[in-house]
N, C-alpha and C positions, 0 to 999 in steps of 0.2 A: 596498289596502294593498300596499306593496312586498313583494316576496318575501323580503327581508331586513328584519326588523323591528328597529327601534332604540328603545330605551327609556332615557331619562335619568332618573336618581334625583334626589332633592332636593338643592339647593344646600347646605344645611346639612351633610348627610352628606359632600358633596364636600370642604367646608372642614375637617371633622373628620379625614377620612382623609388629606387633603393635609398637615395639620399633623403627623399620625403618620409619614407617609413622610419628611417633611423631617427629623424627629428621628432617624429610623432610617437615613438615607442613609450607606453606608459610606464610609470614607475610602479613596480610590483613589490608586494611584501616578500620578506625573506621566507624561504621554505621552512615549514615546521621542523622537518628533518631533511638532511642533504638529499637533493635529487627529487624531492616530491613536489611536482607542480601540476596545475591544471592547464595553464595557458602559456604557450611559448611564442611570443611575438616573432614575426619573421625578421631575419637579420637584414634582408634586402628584398626588393620586389623585382621579379624577372617575369615580364608579361609572357604568358604562354597560353595556347589555345588547344583544348581537346574537344573533339566532336564525337558524339556517340548516339546511339538510339535511346539508351536509358542511363540517367545519372542518379545515383543513390547517394544522398547525403546523410551520413552518419554510419560509422563502422560498427554499430551495435550488432548483437546476435541477429536482429531483424534485418539489418542492412546487408550483413553477410548473405543470409538466406535469400534476400531479394536478388543481390547480385549474382549469386550462383544460378538461381531460377531463371533470371533473364538471359543469362548466357546459354542455359541449356535450351532455351526457346529461340536460339539463334540470333540474338540481338547483341550488339556491341554495348559495352557497360563500362561506366567509370564509377568507382566506389570511392568516396571522400570521407576520411576520418579526422575528426578534430584533434585527437591526441596522437599518441605514439603506439597505441595497441588496438587490436581488433577484438570484438566480442563483448564490449560493454561490461556489465556485471557478470556475465557468465564466465568471463576469464579474469575478472577483477574483484573476486571476493567470495562468490558462491562455491561451496564444495559439494552442493547437492541442489536439486531444483524442485520447486513446487509446482503442481498443476501439470506434471508431465506423464501422467498415467497412460499406458499404451492405449487404453481405450479411448482416449480423446487426443492423443499426440501422434500425428503421422508425418509423412512427407519428409522434407529436409531436416527438420527437427529431430525425427526419429533417427535418421542417418547419422546426425551429430552425436546423439546419445548412444548409438551403437558404437561409435568410434571411442568415446571417453568413458562410457558408463554414466550412471545417473546419480550415483552417491559416492562421496569421498574422493572426488576427482581433484587433481592438483590444478591451480590456475594456469600454470604453464602448459599443462596437457590440454586444457580447454582451448588456450589461445593456439596451440599447435593443431587442434582439431579444426578450427576455423580456417587456418592457413592451408590445411590438407584439402578441405573442400574447395578452396579457391585455386589450388595448385592445378587441378584438372580443367580450369577454365581459362579464357583470354580476357578476364576482367582486369582492367587498369586500376590499380590501387594507389591512391595518394593519401598520405598522412600528414598531420600538421596542417590540415586544410580548414582555415578559419573563414567562415562566410562573411563577405564584406557587403555585397550588394546583389540584388536580383534584377534582371532586365526582362520586362514583359512587353508583349504586343497584344493589346486587349486583355483577354482573360487567359491568355497562354504565356507560360514562362519561356523565354527564349534562351536565356543563359543565366548562369550564376557565377560570380567572381569572388575569388578568395583574397585575403590581405596580401598574400605574396605574389599577387598578379596572375595566378592561374584562373582562366576562364573556361568554364565547361558549357558547350552548347549541346542540347539534346532535345528529342522529341517528347520524351517523357521523363518526369522527375518523381522520386520517391523520397519523402522526408522520413528517415529512420532514426532521428534523434530522440532522446528522452524528453527533451524540452519543447520540440516543435519549432526549432530555430528557422528552418527554411519556410515553413507555412507562414510564420509571422512576418518575415521579410517579404514574402510574396503577396502580402495584403490579405491573407485569409483570416476570417473571424476565429477568435480563440477566447478561452477563459482560463483563469487560474484561480485557485482557491475553491471554496465550498459554495455551491448554489444553495439557496434557501429550499427547504423542503417543499415549499409551495410552487417552485418553478416547474418541477416535473411531476408533482404529486408523489413525492417520495417521503420516507419516514427515518432514513438513516444518513441523509446527505449533510444537512446543515450543522450548525453548532450543536454539540451534545450538552447534556447536563454535566457540569463539571464534578469530578469525583466519581462519576459512574463509569462503566466500562471496564475492560481488563487492564492489567498492568498499572494499577494504581498504588497509592501509598500505603504501606502495611502499618504505618504509625504517624501520629502527628508530628509534623516538622514545621518549625517556625520560619516564616518567610522573609523575615527582616534582617537587615545586615547585622544589627545589634539585636539578639534574640529578645523578644518582648518589647521592643521599642519601635513602633510604626513610624516615629519621626526620623529614624535612622535610614528609611528608605528600603525598598525591596532588593532582594538579592538578584543577580543577573538573570534575565529572560523570564522573570515572574511578573505578571500583571495583575491588576486589581479590577479590571473590566473585561470579563470574557465574552460578553455579549449575550444575547437572548437565545436559548435553546430553539433550534429550528430555523433561525435566520441564516443567511448566507455571510460569508466574509472572505477575506483575501488570504487567510492563513492555509498553508499547506502542511501535509504531514512530514514528520521529521526525517532528515537524512542522517546517515552515519557511514563509516567505512566498515565493510564486513571483513573483519580481520582474519587472517589465517594464522592461528596460534598453535604452538607446538611444545611439547615437553622434551623433545629429542634434541639435545644440544642446542637450546635456543639462543638467540640473540637477546640480551637483557633489554627491557624497556628503557628508552632514552628520555631525557628531558627535553620538551619541545622548545623551539626558538622563543616562544612567548608562553610563559607559564603564569597563569593568574589563579592564585589559590582560592579567591572568592568564588570561582566557577564550581568549586567542589565542596562549598560550605554545606550545602543541603546533603550531599553524599556523606560528609563527616557526621552531620547530625542524625542521618539514618543509622550509621553504625552506632553512634552513641545512644540511640533510643532503645537499643537491645533487639531490634527487629532481626529476624533471620535473613541474612543476605541470599540464601538459596542460590549458591554459586553453581552455575551450570556451564562453565567454559568448555569449549570444544574446538575442533579444528576450524570451524566456521562459526565464530561468536557473534551473536545477535544482541539486541538491546535487552531482551527479556532474560538473558543469562546472569543477571545480577539483580537482587531485590525484585524478582519477577517483572522487571521492566519499569519499575516506578522512576528510577533516575540511574541511568548508565551511559551508553555510548550515543544514543539518540541526541542530538543537539537541538532540543526542542525550542522553537522560536528564532533559530538562527538563519533560516533559509527563505523567509518570506520574499525577499527581493531576487531570489535566484531565477525564476522563470524568465523574466524580461530584462535581465541585467546585461550589461556590456560584458565583453570577455574579460576586461581588466577588474570589473567589479566582481565578477564570478570568481576571479582569482583570489580576491580578498575574502570573499565568503568561504571558498575552498580552504584557504589557509586558517580561517577561524575555526572551521570544523576540525581540521587536522590538529591544530594547536589544542583545542579542547580535548579531543579523543585521545591523543597521545599523552596529554596531561592527565587525563583520567587514569591510564595505566601507570604513569609515574606516581600519581597520588597513591594508588591502591598498594604500590610495592614499596613506598618510601615514607608515607606520612605516619607520624606516630599517633594520629587520630584514628587510624585503622588498627584495631586489635592485633597484637602480633601473631596470634594464631591464624588469623586470615592473611596477613601479609606473608606468612611463610607458604600458604597455599598459592598465593598469587605469584610469588617469586618462582615457583616451579615452572611457570609458563613463560614464554617469550615468543619472539618472532623467528620465522624460518631464515635459515642462512642460504638456502638454495631456491627461494622464491622472492620475487620483486627485488632483485639484487641491485637494480639501478635506483631504487627508491627507499633504501635502508630498511628493507624488510616489510614496509607498508604497502598496501595495495594502492595503485594509482588511481582507482576508480571510486569516486564518491558515489553512494548509493542514492541516485536521483529517483526517489519513490514517486515523484509527481512533479510535472512542470506545467507547461501550458497544455491545454487540450482543445483541439479544434472543435468549433461549433458548426456542424454541417446541417444538411436537411434532415438527417436522421441522427438522433442522439441515443446512444446506449444508456439505459437507466436501470434503476433497481427493478423495475417491472420485467426487464429482459432477464435479470439475474435470477429472479423468483419464478420465472416461467409464466408469467401473466401475460407477457407480449412476446411473440415468437416470430421473428422476421422470416420471410420466404426466400431470402437471398443469402443464405449462410455461406461463410468462407473459412469457417473453422469454429472450434469450440473452445469456451473458457470453462474452468471448473473449480477455481479457488474461491475460498470465502470472499464475501464483500468485507473488505479489510482496510483499516486505516490505523496507522500509528498516531501517536498524540500529536495535536496541532499547537497546543499552548499549555503553559503552566500558569495557574491562577490561584486565587485564595477562596477557601471556603470555611467559614467560622474560624478565621484566624490561622489556618494551617494550609500549606501547599497542597494543591490538588491538580492532577492532570485532566486535560480535556481532549477528546477527539477519537479515542480508541473505539473501533468497531470490529467485531468479529462475527459475522453471520454466514453459516454455511449454505451452500447452493448445490443443486444437481447441475451437471454439465448442460450448458445452454449455447445456442449459436449466436455468432457475431455477424451483424449484417455488413454486406459489401458496402452499402451506403454510408456506413459510419466511417469509411476510409476516403470518401469522396468530399472535396470542398463543395460549397454552394457554387452552382453553375456561374453566376455572375462574377465570382471572385477568381476561380481558376479551374480550367478544363483539362490540364495535363499534369496534374499533381495527385499523388495518393499517399496517405498518411497512416502507416500500419502501427505506429507506437503511440504518439500523441493523438490518437484518434478522437472522433467525435463521441464524447461520453461524459456523463456526470461524474462528480467526484467519487461517489460511493460505487458506481458501476466499475470505474476505472480501477478501484481498489481491488476488484475481483479479476479484471481483465490483465493487470499489470505483471503477469508472470512471464519469465524469460521463454519457456516453450511456446507460450501463446504468441509472444512477439515474433518468434521465428516463423510460426506457421502463417501469422498475418503478413510478415515480410514476403514469404513465397507467394501467397495469394495476391498480394499488391503487384509483384513482379509479373505474375501470369497475366493479370489484368492489363498492366501497361503494355506488354508485348501484343496482347490481342487488340488493344486500342490502336497501336501502331498499324498493325495488319488490317484492321477494318477501317482506319482513317476516321475514327470517331472520338469524340470527347469521352473522358472517363465516365461521365454520368450516363452515356448512352450505350455503354457496353451490353452486349446480349448476355444476360446472366446464364442462360441455358448452356451456351458454349463455354463460359467461364467455369460453370459447375463440371461439365464433362471433363474439362482438362485437370481441374483440381482433383477429382476423383481418380483420374488415370495416373496422376502423380503421387497417389498415396494419401491425399488430405482426407481427414475425417470430418464430415459436415453434419451428421446427426448422431445423437447418442441413443444407443438401443440397449444399454445395460441396466442393471437394477438400480433403483433409486439409492442414492448415497444417504447414509443415516442422518448426517447433519443437514441435508437439504430437503428432507421430507416436509411436506406441508403439515401444519398443526390443524386441529379441529378449528372450524370457523365458529367464533363466538356468537355470530348473528344466527347461526342455525341451531344453537342449543336451546333447550327449553328453559323457561323461567327467566331470572335476572342474572346476567353474567358481566363481571368486570374483569377484564384481562389486565396483565401487569403493565401494559402501556398506558392504562387509564387509572392505575393505582398511584397514590401519592408515595414516592420513594424517598426515604431519608437514609443518608449514609452512602458508603461506596459500593453500591451494588453493581454487578457485571452483567452485561447483557449476552445471552447465548441462545443457541438453538440446536445443540448436539444431540441431546437425548429425547426420547419419546416414550409415552405419549405426552402431548402438550396441547395447550389451547393457543391459537394464533401462530404468528411467525416465531416468537421468541419466549423466553422466560428469563428471569434474572436469578442470580445466585451471589453469594456473599464472598466467594473466594476462600471460604474457610479462614477468614481473617477478620480483624477488627470487630471482635465479638462484643455485642451490646450496642453497636452503633448502626446497625441496619435494621430499619423498620419499613414495612410495606403495608400501607393502610388502604383497604378497599372499602369505599363508601357507597352505600345503596340508598336511593330515594324510593321508598316502598309506595307504589301506586295504590295498593289495596292492603291496609294493615290486617295482619292475620298470622297464622302459623306457617312458617317456611322451614324447609330442611336446608341446612348449610353444608354445602360441598365444596371442598378444596381440592385443586389439581396440582399435582407435582410429578414430573417424570422420575421415577426411582432409579437409584444407583447405589452400589456398595460403599461409595465414598459419602453418602449423605449422613446427616446428623440423625440421631435417634431420639432426640429431645427437643424438638422445635417448638418454641412457645407460640401459641395462637390465642388471642383474646377476641372474644365476640361481644360487642357492645350493643345494647339495645335498651333504649330509653336511659333510666338511671341504673340500670343493671349491667353486669358484665359476667362473662363466663370465661375462665382461664382453663386452657388445656395444653397437652404437650403430645406431639405426634412424632412417629418414626417414619422418616422419608427414605429410608433404605427400601421401603415396601410401598406399593400403591395399588389401587383398583385397576382392572383391565383397561378401562378408558382413561386412566389417570386421575379420576375423581375419587375423593374419599369423604364419606358422610361423617359430619361432626354433630349430628343430632338435629332435632326439631326445636324451634324457638318461636315465641310469640313477639312479633315485631310490630311497632307503631309506624310512624312515617319515615324512620331512617334507621339503618343498620350499618355498623362498621366492623369489618374483620381485620385484625392486625396480625401479621406474621413478622417475627423478629429473630435475631440471632443471638439472643442474650444467653450466655453460658452454654452454648451448643457444642456438641463433640464431633462435628463434621460440617460438610457443605450444607448450606441452607437454601432451598429453592423457593421462589415466589413466582407462581405462574398465574392461575386464575381462581376466582371465587364464584360459586354459583348458588343462588337461592331459588328453590323450587317450592311453589305454593303446595301446602298440604291441607286437604279438607279436614274439618273438625273430627269426622267420624273415621278417618283413615288410620289403619294401624301404624305404629311407629316402625320405621325402617331401622335395621341394626346399623348402628354407627361404627366407624373405625375404632379400634382399640386406642384409648387415649388415657393420659395420666393427668389428673387435675391438680 
């Protein structure tokens, strides 16, 4: 008998279930372009049973890696994929991958990239690479597998059944979907959206201050349907109630299709089935503002490749219902995204509100004739940047990303920024602003095995390598395709060992798991040099005198948060993006415990792109001192003396970007008490 047993039930039951399915088939929207669909309802139901040791639900890169590894460990495997293609985003839009440095990426993930390369690979080549890995296995692959129900006995999953009648019974299950679809139907706790910063003691998780962060608006754009008339209502997907910074909400970072664009005999952009010009009104107003569109299209075009990501292909606000939506509802959301994004490309190449010189550039690009041939040149894979996230006994958080908490049960390394695309568009001072962007560098850090295991009372034979137990901001770092692959491999290794040991996944011997992972080429600790963006800054609490860091300053205008350059104070600094001159002000207010003479020192990490004429105003009592500093240069510790001043009970130091000639940085300000008889220290060169 085959290791995978197949059992067909009677023809009469097949006919009965087929008739029921036909009657219940939901009405779906028309595809945005021919052939482009997310959900293909079964034409009939034919009850069928597959039995296996391990069932992997989700044919993402993680799912393929898990299936291959379980097979290599001698287990029978069924791999179920919701759509028609294997590989998820790795074969559905990416032409290169983030977070796949050889220093942190091993095992099956490294095998895959050795097959296809790590940059400028074709989607079809990537899918062929996954198929190649599976060819050498006995894995049973089934596509168009739409999960219908989960059968459990106590805290164990017995089987899962698809809408087409396929039932899979297995000893261990792996949820490798982007959305956590199996874990949710299995009754495992999950969360979608952003937790409040207070939940896990984080600082980058909850709602951000609108208008701050990267990829924001380079010009003021009116948010109303009739410009200047609030009574006309807001343009699509713009709200006037963003919530309180630091609070949690149900919003998730925006999705898009990662387009494969080409100038080599391209297919011209078509008009989508539903074209709503109002969706592109803010884009038209951006062009009309005279802002630089900063066109950066490439083979793999992302949201920041037009207007630096202020407004392009991310369908901000259009995906909030996706994580827990039905298949039919997801099809509606999917088509809304497709119509919007295909409409963006039509608008850019056809609208007379786009200057002709730019339309000429856009029309040089188009879709490939030899990729995605069944979907009119558009990728079939919507970029699901975030769906459900399991809530287990161990939750990966910002503290893991920044090395303040290091789990002892590493199953692989993550190394990408703590990253989030925008979660909403809102209004600040009568203009559209984005909210939600975070880009904070990290050093490679370990992911805990316990982040893949559900709570014991909820399920004992399920592992979750993609929608793992993680906060929103930590998931933003973990959510890279190479990381998903290595987590999929680790999950499969654990599943096989749990079968052999006859234990719940929560009781697995980590030492044995670690030994096998290392023997299979997984990398569990990072021993290389610190990455520049992930280095820790100076602890403001350890510095002498009075210190106010940028996170305690009053920030006005569209500052962006970052931690790329050094030296700096604290985790981050802010910069103005070399844009919106005159609108960014950082005010550092000090309550002086002992009035007297203080040296004012300002910190900024230098860089050749910095402004040479940054205005700084020092206010004390009714007096003020105006200076100008060159941020291309800085002191060895990043601090620069601006002189000694006599302060009373309060002092304010303001940094602005008024009329500056480069990037402006606002990091920290330090006041050091100076005895009356002390000699003056030489200040940094300034212009008054």
